[in-house]
C-alpha positions in Angstrom: -50.1 93.6 -61.9 -52.1 96.0 -59.9 -55.0 97.2 -62.0 -57.4 100.4 -61.1 -60.5 98.8 -61.0 -63.4 101.6 -62.9 -65.9 101.2 -60.0 -65.8 105.7 -58.8 -65.8 104.5 -54.6 -62.6 102.3 -55.5 -61.1 104.9 -57.9 -61.9 107.7 -54.9 -60.5 105.6 -52.6 -57.2 104.8 -54.3 -56.3 108.2 -54.6 -57.2 109.5 -51.9 -54.4 106.6 -50.3 -52.3 108.2 -52.8 -52.5 111.6 -51.8 -51.7 110.4 -48.4 -48.9 109.1 -49.4 -47.4 112.5 -50.9 -48.7 113.9 -48.1 -45.3 113.6 -46.0 -41.8 115.4 -47.7 -39.9 112.3 -47.2 -42.6 110.0 -48.3 -42.4 108.5 -52.2 -43.7 106.2 -54.3 -42.6 103.7 -56.7 -45.8 102.2 -57.7 -46.0 104.8 -61.1 -42.7 103.7 -62.2 -43.2 100.1 -61.9 -44.5 97.4 -64.3 -46.9 99.0 -65.3 -48.8 100.5 -62.3 -48.6 104.2 -63.9 -52.5 106.0 -63.0 -51.7 109.0 -61.3 -49.8 111.7 -63.7 -50.0 114.4 -61.3 -47.7 113.4 -58.6 -44.8 115.1 -57.4 -42.1 114.0 -59.7 -39.1 114.7 -57.6 -40.0 112.5 -54.8 -41.1 109.9 -57.8 -37.6 110.0 -58.6 -36.0 109.5 -55.9 -37.5 106.3 -54.9 -37.1 105.1 -58.3 -33.8 106.1 -58.7 -33.0 104.0 -55.3 -34.5 101.0 -56.4 -32.3 101.3 -60.2 -29.4 100.5 -57.8 -30.8 96.6 -57.5 -30.3 97.5 -61.2 -27.3 99.1 -61.4 -25.5 96.6 -59.0 -26.7 93.3 -60.7 -23.5 92.2 -62.8 -21.8 91.7 -59.9 -24.2 88.5 -58.5 -24.9 87.4 -61.6 -22.0 87.9 -63.4 -19.3 88.3 -61.5 -20.7 85.4 -58.9 -22.4 83.4 -60.2 -22.0 82.4 -63.4 -19.5 83.8 -65.9 -16.6 84.8 -63.3 -15.8 82.3 -61.0 -16.7 79.7 -63.8 -13.5 81.6 -66.0 -11.2 81.5 -63.0 -12.0 77.3 -62.8 -12.2 76.6 -66.4 -9.6 78.5 -67.9 -7.1 80.4 -65.6 -6.7 77.7 -62.9 -5.1 74.1 -63.1 -7.0 71.2 -60.9 -3.6 71.2 -59.0 -4.9 74.4 -58.3 -8.2 73.2 -56.5 -10.1 76.1 -57.3 -13.6 74.7 -56.3 -11.9 74.8 -53.0 -10.0 77.9 -53.4 -13.0 79.8 -54.6 -15.5 78.7 -51.3 -12.5 80.3 -49.5 -12.1 83.2 -51.2 -15.7 83.7 -49.9 -15.4 82.7 -46.5 -12.9 85.5 -46.0 -14.7 88.2 -47.0 -17.9 86.4 -45.1 -15.2 87.0 -41.9 -14.1 90.4 -42.5 -17.9 91.5 -43.4 -18.6 90.1 -39.9 -16.3 91.7 -38.4 -16.7 95.2 -39.8 -20.2 95.2 -40.7 -22.3 96.3 -37.4 -19.5 99.4 -36.7 -19.7 100.7 -40.3 -23.6 100.3 -40.4 -23.4 101.9 -36.8 -21.4 104.7 -38.2 -23.6 105.9 -40.7 -26.3 106.0 -38.4 -24.1 108.3 -36.4 -22.3 109.8 -39.1 -24.9 110.4 -41.5 -23.5 110.0 -45.2 -25.0 106.9 -46.5 -25.3 107.7 -50.1 -21.7 108.8 -50.4 -20.5 105.7 -48.5 -22.9 103.5 -50.8 -22.0 105.0 -54.3 -17.6 104.7 -52.7 -18.7 101.4 -52.3 -20.1 101.5 -55.8 -17.4 102.7 -58.1 -14.8 100.7 -55.8 -17.0 97.8 -57.4 -16.9 98.9 -60.9 -12.6 99.1 -60.9 -12.5 95.9 -59.2 -15.2 94.6 -61.7 -13.0 96.3 -64.7 -10.3 95.2 -63.6 -11.2 91.3 -63.6 -10.8 92.2 -67.9 -6.4 91.6 -66.8 -7.1 88.6 -65.3 -5.7 86.4 -68.8 -6.3 82.4 -69.1 -3.5 81.2 -67.0 -2.4 79.9 -64.1 -0.3 82.5 -62.9 -3.9 85.3 -63.2 -5.3 82.6 -60.6 -4.5 84.4 -57.3 -5.3 87.9 -58.8 -8.4 86.5 -59.6 -9.2 85.0 -56.5 -8.4 88.3 -54.5 -10.2 90.1 -56.8 -13.0 87.7 -56.4 -12.9 87.7 -52.7 -12.9 91.6 -52.4 -15.6 92.1 -54.5 -18.1 90.0 -52.5 -16.6 91.8 -49.4 -17.2 95.6 -51.1 -20.4 94.8 -52.7 -22.0 93.7 -49.2 -20.7 96.4 -47.6 -22.9 98.9 -49.9 -25.7 96.7 -48.9 -25.8 97.9 -45.6 -26.0 101.3 -46.5 -28.7 100.7 -49.2 -31.1 98.3 -47.4 -30.9 101.3 -44.3 -31.9 104.0 -47.3 -35.1 102.2 -47.4 -37.3 103.9 -44.7 -36.7 107.5 -46.2 -37.5 106.6 -49.6 -41.1 104.6 -48.6 -43.9 105.1 -46.3 -45.1 102.2 -43.9 -47.9 101.8 -46.6 -45.4 101.5 -49.4 -42.6 99.9 -47.9 -43.1 96.7 -49.0 -44.1 97.1 -52.3 -40.6 99.6 -53.2 -38.7 96.8 -51.4 -40.1 94.0 -53.7 -39.8 96.0 -56.9 -36.3 97.0 -55.9 -36.0 93.4 -55.9 -37.9 92.7 -59.3 -35.7 95.1 -61.3 -32.2 93.9 -59.8 -34.0 90.4 -61.0 -34.5 91.7 -64.5 -31.3 93.4 -64.3 -29.9 89.7 -64.1 -32.3 88.9 -67.5 -30.9 91.1 -69.4 -27.3 90.8 -68.9 -27.7 87.2 -69.0 -28.7 87.6 -72.6 -26.6 90.4 -73.5 -23.6 88.1 -72.4 -24.9 84.6 -74.4 -25.5 86.6 -77.1 -23.0 89.1 -77.5 -20.0 87.7 -75.9 -20.0 83.6 -75.3 -22.0 81.8 -77.9 -21.2 83.8 -81.5 -18.0 82.9 -83.4 -17.4 86.6 -83.8 -18.4 88.3 -80.7 -19.7 91.5 -81.1 -16.8 94.8 -81.8 -15.2 92.2 -83.5 -13.8 91.0 -80.8 -11.4 88.3 -81.5 -11.5 84.3 -79.7 -7.5 84.8 -78.2 -7.2 84.7 -74.8 -10.4 84.1 -73.8 -11.3 87.9 -74.8 -15.1 87.7 -75.5 -15.5 86.6 -71.7 -13.2 89.0 -70.7 -14.9 91.7 -72.5 -18.1 90.7 -70.6 -16.1 92.1 -67.2 -15.9 95.3 -68.8 -19.4 95.3 -69.8 -19.9 94.9 -66.3 -18.4 97.6 -64.6 -19.9 99.9 -67.2 -23.4 98.9 -66.4 -22.4 99.4 -63.0 -20.8 102.9 -63.3 -24.2 103.8 -65.0 -26.9 102.9 -64.0 -25.8 104.0 -60.0 -25.9 107.6 -61.4 -29.6 108.1 -60.9 -29.1 107.2 -57.0 -26.4 109.4 -56.5 -28.3 112.9 -58.0 -31.7 112.3 -56.9 -31.4 110.1 -53.8 -31.3 113.0 -50.6 -27.9 112.3 -48.0 -28.3 111.6 -44.5 -28.1 113.9 -42.4 -25.3 113.9 -39.6 -26.9 113.4 -35.9 -25.9 116.3 -33.9 -24.5 114.4 -30.9 -21.9 112.4 -33.3 -18.2 112.4 -32.6 -15.6 111.0 -34.4 -14.6 107.5 -32.8 -11.7 104.8 -32.9 -12.7 101.5 -34.2 -11.9 99.9 -30.7 -14.8 102.3 -29.4 -16.7 101.6 -31.9 -16.8 98.1 -31.4 -17.2 98.4 -28.0 -20.4 100.7 -28.2 -21.2 97.6 -31.0 -21.6 95.3 -28.5 -23.6 97.3 -25.9 -26.0 98.7 -28.8 -26.8 95.1 -29.4 -27.8 94.6 -25.8 -30.0 97.5 -26.3 -31.6 96.3 -29.8 -32.4 93.2 -27.6 -34.4 95.0 -25.5 -36.0 98.2 -27.3 -36.9 95.5 -30.3 -36.7 92.5 -29.0 -38.8 90.9 -32.2 -36.2 92.5 -34.5 -33.4 91.3 -32.7 -35.0 87.5 -33.0 -35.9 88.0 -36.6 -32.5 88.7 -37.1 -30.8 85.0 -35.5 -34.1 83.3 -37.7 -33.3 84.9 -40.9 -29.6 84.5 -40.8 -30.6 80.9 -40.9 -33.1 80.7 -43.7 -31.1 82.8 -45.4 -28.4 81.2 -45.9 -30.5 78.5 -47.0 -31.9 80.7 -49.7 -28.1 81.8 -50.8 -27.7 77.9 -50.7 -30.2 76.8 -53.4 -28.6 79.6 -56.3 -25.2 78.4 -55.0 -25.9 74.7 -55.7 -28.9 75.1 -58.5 -26.4 75.6 -61.0 -23.8 72.3 -59.5 -27.2 70.6 -58.9 -28.5 70.8 -63.0 -25.1 70.1 -64.1 -24.2 67.2 -62.3 -28.1 65.4 -61.6 -29.5 66.7 -64.5 -26.8 66.5 -67.0 -27.6 70.8 -67.8 -24.5 72.2 -70.3 -22.7 75.3 -69.6 -25.8 77.3 -72.1 -28.5 75.7 -70.4 -28.0 76.5 -67.7 -27.6 80.3 -68.7 -30.7 79.7 -69.7 -32.4 78.3 -66.3 -31.1 81.5 -65.4 -32.3 83.7 -67.3 -35.7 82.0 -67.3 -35.1 82.1 -63.0 -34.6 85.2 -63.1 -38.1 85.7 -65.0 -39.7 84.3 -62.5 -37.7 85.4 -59.6 -38.2 89.0 -60.5 -42.4 88.0 -60.7 -42.5 86.2 -57.4 -40.7 89.2 -55.8 -42.6 91.8 -57.5 -45.9 89.8 -56.3 -44.4 89.8 -52.7 -43.8 93.2 -52.4 -47.6 94.0 -52.6 -48.6 91.0 -50.6 -45.9 92.2 -48.0 -48.3 95.5 -47.8 -51.4 93.4 -47.5 -50.8 90.4 -45.7 -47.4 91.9 -43.7 -43.7 90.6 -44.0 -43.6 87.7 -41.9 -46.6 85.9 -43.3 -45.2 86.4 -47.2 -41.9 85.0 -45.7 -43.9 82.0 -43.9 -45.4 80.6 -47.1 -42.7 81.4 -49.1 -40.0 79.3 -46.9 -43.3 76.2 -47.3 -43.2 76.7 -50.7 -39.5 76.5 -51.0 -39.4 73.4 -49.1 -42.2 71.9 -50.7 -40.9 72.5 -54.2 -37.4 71.1 -53.2 -38.7 67.7 -51.7 -40.9 67.7 -55.3 -37.1 68.2 -57.0 -35.8 65.2 -54.9 -39.1 62.9 -55.2 -39.5 63.5 -59.3 -35.8 63.6 -60.1 -35.6 60.5 -61.6 -37.7 61.9 -63.8 -34.9 63.7 -66.0 -34.7 67.5 -67.2 -38.4 68.3 -66.9 -38.2 68.1 -62.8 -35.0 70.2 -62.9 -37.3 72.9 -65.2 -40.4 72.9 -62.9 -39.0 72.3 -59.7 -36.6 74.7 -60.2 -38.5 77.5 -61.6 -40.8 77.3 -58.5 -38.1 77.4 -56.0 -36.7 80.8 -57.6 -40.7 81.7 -57.3 -40.4 81.6 -54.1 -37.1 83.2 -53.1 -37.6 86.6 -54.6 -40.8 87.2 -52.1 -38.6 85.9 -49.1 -35.4 87.7 -49.4 -37.5 90.9 -50.5 -40.0 90.9 -47.5 -37.0 89.7 -45.1 -35.0 93.0 -45.4 -38.7 95.0 -45.5 -39.3 93.4 -42.0 -36.1 94.6 -40.3 -37.3 98.6 -41.8 -40.5 98.2 -40.7 -39.4 97.0 -37.0 -36.1 99.1 -36.8 -36.3 101.8 -34.0 -35.3 105.7 -35.9 -32.0 106.4 -36.5 -30.8 102.6 -35.9 -31.2 101.4 -39.7 -27.7 101.6 -40.6 -26.4 99.6 -37.6 -29.5 97.4 -37.5 -29.1 96.4 -41.6 -25.1 96.4 -40.4 -25.9 93.3 -37.5 -28.7 91.9 -40.4 -25.4 91.5 -43.1 -23.7 90.1 -39.7 -25.9 87.2 -39.0 -26.1 86.7 -42.2 -22.0 86.0 -42.9 -21.7 84.4 -39.0 -24.0 81.2 -40.5 -23.2 81.0 -44.4 -21.3 77.8 -43.7 -23.9 76.1 -43.6 -25.2 76.0 -46.7 -22.3 74.7 -48.1 -22.0 72.4 -44.4 -25.3 70.4 -45.6 -25.0 70.0 -48.4 -21.6 68.2 -48.3 -22.8 66.5 -45.3 -26.9 65.1 -47.1 -24.4 64.1 -50.5 -21.9 61.7 -47.8 -25.1 60.4 -46.1 -26.3 59.3 -49.1 -23.0 56.9 -49.7 -23.3 56.0 -46.0 -27.2 54.6 -47.1 -25.9 52.7 -50.0 -27.1 55.3 -52.6 -24.5 54.6 -55.6 -26.2 56.9 -58.1 -26.9 60.6 -58.8 -25.9 61.1 -55.4 -25.7 64.7 -56.0 -29.6 65.3 -55.7 -29.5 64.0 -52.1 -27.5 67.5 -51.3 -31.5 68.9 -51.7 -32.3 67.9 -48.3 -29.7 69.8 -46.5 -30.4 73.0 -48.0 -34.4 72.0 -47.2 -33.8 71.2 -43.4 -32.0 74.5 -43.2 -35.5 76.5 -44.9 -37.2 74.1 -42.3 -35.1 75.4 -39.2 -35.2 78.9 -40.6 -39.5 78.4 -40.5 -39.5 77.2 -36.8 -37.9 79.4 -35.7 -39.6 82.6 -37.3 -42.9 80.8 -36.4 -41.7 81.9 -33.0 -41.9 85.8 -33.9 -44.8 88.5 -33.0 -45.4 89.5 -36.5 -46.4 93.2 -35.0 -44.0 93.6 -33.1 -43.9 96.0 -30.4 -40.9 99.1 -30.5 -39.4 101.0 -27.6 -38.6 104.1 -29.2 -35.6 104.6 -25.6 -32.8 102.2 -25.7 
């Protein structure tokens, strides 16, 4: 946490910097609302509220990745709804793959249109409330095999809608920050998201999953306590997204905007991709390198629970407790990483985070025979470095994207990430399979770590080739 020195010279410098931050109409600061950093009471409240409201959306949407994509809904589908003959693990992967392919095809066009037509907030809020509807509909998935396909449709559709929302959300970052505060604001938004995940897991665990009688007297029949978590998640998203709708200004339409067909949009998108390589070549290269290591980061979360269960003997409740601890640590890492981002630069923070991840992952494998303490220590260190790597990645894109192309470039950011989303699953499975070839006969699951570490290492090598302070040609 940032502490203001009592030294008068330093205090003067701090106040001077804050004054410069608030000197422009579109510049906001999040510092006064985050993690006890409020030191100046006279800053323009409307500007602060706009930035805080933008960051709060990370908190608002957190039920989807935490409850609906990771810890509860997919587990409910696989264990309570589907039968083993329906191969729920394979089907869930297929639903995710289809959603990723659709996103890969549409993300750049969606982003480019948001740049040209404006209305980023409108499309973000539309996606948000569609996500609310999808989350609420999940309540109607009863624990019967005939509901499994409906559940898969909601699971895949929700993944697509959420990722589409992120395109416009990320593109708004530059409008609620300054070059000096963009890393801090991005990091605190991630921190708010992780904090939201902690509260959600605690509420789900204490209020619905563990007790014999769930909150509000909900009976145990037909898995109603677990299904009620989905209604709770929908209400959470709807309520906490309201501040962004009210406080963050809308993006205006470009004067040159003209309505275009989907085909024309794709043609122009291809041309824009080629022009980005000329206009901001380092940003273009970063999109490629980040696609690799971001899939490794996703794999750490995706397979972390599997690793804890199969390799270290954690039960469902223990995994949820670990998820709570992991979110706390990741939130702290994101907040600290955001501050370091503004001081050291995005690339430096990402490099340090990837090195830390590789060392921690290697440690989990090497000391796996020490039991659950290895998973707790190594896993939490992994969580510590995941947050800064994620937050600084979007900060790098925001810093070094040409003005007016934010939505388009963040669409490519989503596209490149999704285009390689098969890597972590492939390398995880291949590494475990190789352990059998090497004659390993026990705890083969832990070998999957090597596949994820290899992805992170390749992403790190590609990142080292990128200029940390690239020059941008502002003419296409």
